[in-house]
C-alpha positions, 0 to 999 in steps of 0.5 A: 449387514455393515455397509461398506459404501458408508464413509468416515470424514478424515480426521485432520493432520495436524494443527487447523489453518487460521481463518486469513484477516484482510488486507488492503494493500494500497499501491501507486498505480502500474500505469504510471510506468508509461510515463516512465517509459517514456520519460527514459526515451526522452533521457536517452536523447542527450544521454546518447549524445553527450554520455559525459554532461548527461549520462546521469540523466539515465539514473532518474527513469530507475529509480523512479521506477523502483519508488513506484514498483516498492512503495506501499501501504498495507492497511489490516485489522491490526496495524497499518505497513507502510514501505518506502525506499528507505524502509518499512514502518509497521504501526498499530492503530491504537498509535494512531489518532487519525488521519489528515489529508493535505492538498495535493499529497498522500495521506498521514497518520496522525499519532498519538505523540503529536508527530505524523507519518505519510501513508504512501499512495493513500487517498481521500477515496481510498477512504472507504477501503481503510475504514472497515479495517480500522474497527471504528477509529477511522468513520467513512466520511463518504456514507455519512455524506450520501446519508 
């Protein structure tokens, strides 16, 4: 007697989905937009009193807000993607010699040809997020300091 309740697994339709690779996106905190809003209020006073002389000041908070929303660094297992106001740059891990952390600035990727590329919003505290994705190319200094 055949079983009427037996269930057959469904056959996959089309190609199997690829496993998602981990990607870490590092951005400027959106909380800084509150500071831009405060700047816009402060700029509005002279710009409304003398629009001919100070009207151009209204562009400063707009440019700052666009900059905060646009810049980012995406780190994956294969590469680092840097997005700035002027454009995007894709840097393979094989092209990166190391990272430097200048005082009061964001990190810089030092390339094998001797040039360096700024990594927007990346600080020394982001190193534990970057290290696992670098495939051992960038050491985790936080973990070695705790041992």
